[in-house]
N, C-alpha and C positions, 0 to 999 in steps of 0.2 A: 523401500516400502509404500509412499506415498504412492508412486507409479503404478504399481504393482495392485492397486485398491481401489475403489472410488474415489479418487483424490479429489473431487468437488464436496464430496458426502462427507470426506475424511475433515475437510476444513469449515464445513459446514456452507457454504456456499449451495448446495444441491436442494436441500428444504424448499417449501414455497416461503418461510421468513425468510430463507438465508438469500434466495436470489434476488428478492427485493431488498435488502441490506447490498448486494451487489451493485444491483442497478443504481442504487443512491450513491453509495461509494464512488464508481466508478463518474458517475456525472459530475461529482461535487471535483473530483481529483481533475477530472478534464476541464471544467469551470474555468478553474482556481488558476489552472496552470495555464488557461489559454489557448488551448490546442482547436487548432482549427485548422483547411487547406494551406497548405506552401507551410507549416509548422514543420520542424525535423525534431525530431524528440528521441529519447533512450528512454526503455521501460527497463528497471534492473527489477532480476528477479521475477520474472512472466509468468514460472512455472508453466499450467496447461492452455495459455493464452486465454483465460475466461475474460480477464482485463484490457489483453490487446486488443481485442475483438473490438471492446466499445471502445477504447481509443481509435482504432480505427474509422468507425462510424464517421468522425471530427473529418476526416479527409486529411489528417495527419501523416504524415512521411515517419514512420517507426523500426526504430533497432531495436531489438530485442534481447536479452541477455538474460540466463541463467543456468546454473552450475548444472543440472541436470540433462542429461540428453535422453533419460527414460521421459522426463515431463515434457521437455521438450518435442519429441516424436508425436505425445498427444495435441501440445499447441498446434503442429503443422497438420493435420488430420480436420484442422477447422476450414480449411482453404479460404487462407484472408487473401487481400490481394497481394502475390507476391512483387508487385511494383511498387508497394508501400509500404510494405511490410517485413522486415530480415531478423531471422533467428539467427543467435551465435551460442554455444555453449563456451562458458566461461565463467570463471569466478570472477567477481564484478574488479574486486580489489587488482585482480593479473590482469586485467581485459584490455585491449586495445582496441580502441574505436577512435576513427576519425570522429572529431569536433570542430567546430564545435557547434553543441544543442541549443534550438531554443526554449525547451524545458525536459528536465531529466524528471522522472515520476514512477512511483511503482506503490501496491499494494501489502502491507505484514511483510514487510521483506528488509526493510532498515536496521529494526532492530534483529537479526538475525546478523550481522556484519560489525563490525568492529567498526565503531561512529566515527574517531575521528582521522582516522585514513579513509573512511567513506568520504566525508563531507568533503576531505582537501579532492578527491579524486574528481569528487560532482561540482565541485566550484570549479576546477580547469577545465572540465567539459562543458561548460555553459558557458554560451556568449555575456557579454556583459548586457545587461539587463534580463539575460534570462531566467527562468523562473524554474524551482523546486518545488515537487509538492508528491506529498505522501500522506497514507494514513496507515494510522500504525495501533498498538493495541496501547491501550491509556493502566498504567502500573496501577493508580486510584481506584479502579474499577475492584468490588470486590470478588470476582471469579477471574482476574487475571491474576489478581495478586496472589490470591490462595494458588492458582495453576503457579506461577513464577517463584514463589517464597519457599510453599512447601515441596520440598525437592522428595519427600519421603510417597506422596503422590504421584512422580511422574512413571513409575511401571503402568498404574492406569490410567494415563494421558497419555496413550498415542501419537496426537496432533501435536505434542508440546515437546520438542528438542533439545536435549540439555543445552545447549548454547545461548537460546536466544533468552531476550529479557524485556521490557516492555520502560513505556517511555512517561514521565511525569511533565507536565507539556511548560514549568518553567526553567527544568533543569535542561531540555532538550532548546529552548529557543538561547536558552544562555550561548549552548555550544552550538548554535548557528551564527549566531554573533561572534563570538570568536575562531571561527572561522574563516571569518568573512563576508559573510551575507548581511543584506538587508532585508526594510519591510519584512522582518519576521511575525508573523501571526500561527499561533498554534489553535487550533479550536476545537474541544472536547465536543464529540459528537456520539450518534449510534448508542440507541437503548435496544431498540430490537433484533431479541434472542433468536439463533437459528431454530432454537425447536418448539418457537412462539407455534401456538392451532392456527389452522387457517383462520377459525372465524374470529381469532382475537388480532388477527395482525393490522386491520383499522384502527381499531381503537389503540390500541399500544403504538401503533408509529406517530400517530396521533398527539397522545400522550408523551411522546418521547421528544418529537418536537418543542414541545412545551419546558420540556425538563431540562433539554441543553439551552434555554434560553433566561433560566431562574442560578441568580449566582449562587454558589457553593456546591446545591445540587447537581449541576453541570459540570462539577466537576470528575463525579462517578459514572462519568456517558464511559461506553466500553473500549471506545476509542478515540486520539485526538487527530487532525488535519492540520498536517504540517506544511507551509506553504512558505517561502521565500526567496532574494533573489538574489544575483551576482548586480554586485552594482554597476551601474554604466560608467 
């Protein structure tokens, strides 16, 4: 269904505000994961390659995995550098890729997976000192909470699949530490809604940056940025 329609529009990345959100999200992941020339990274759930393209601009070597061959067909249309980007059609939990990687990254994908199994696999694929960095939906955000908890609304929410969840930052931080990661930091961010009118984007972006720094209020941000490390 996602591949047959306007995928980025369904995910909220194709509006003016959505594109700004995507650029900021991709930049935050790239910076926190330490992407750059010579780094070898694994991107999980790359979809249409929207974020793959952003990560490729850093000069990193990328193995990008997705369960949907139809979405990867769209990703290959982006004409990303073949010498540095390789796409694989696989379910991540069953994916045989050659590690270790300097970083494992993804955008809005970890909440679709079996978290314990996935964290163990990510830990095994990272080199000692390697970094995991994901941007994921924040369950404490009112819209996200309603989407995930009010299941009667699911027939009208085509972009929310039946098995997906969202994260509360201290709970995912605990799960990461139990999975053997250290330097765990989970940061609430993202107050810009994809449907924001163009004339309001600048104002709401600035206001959102302020809200992200205010105790308690920041906990209701739309997303969380998850960053941790496999110990050396």
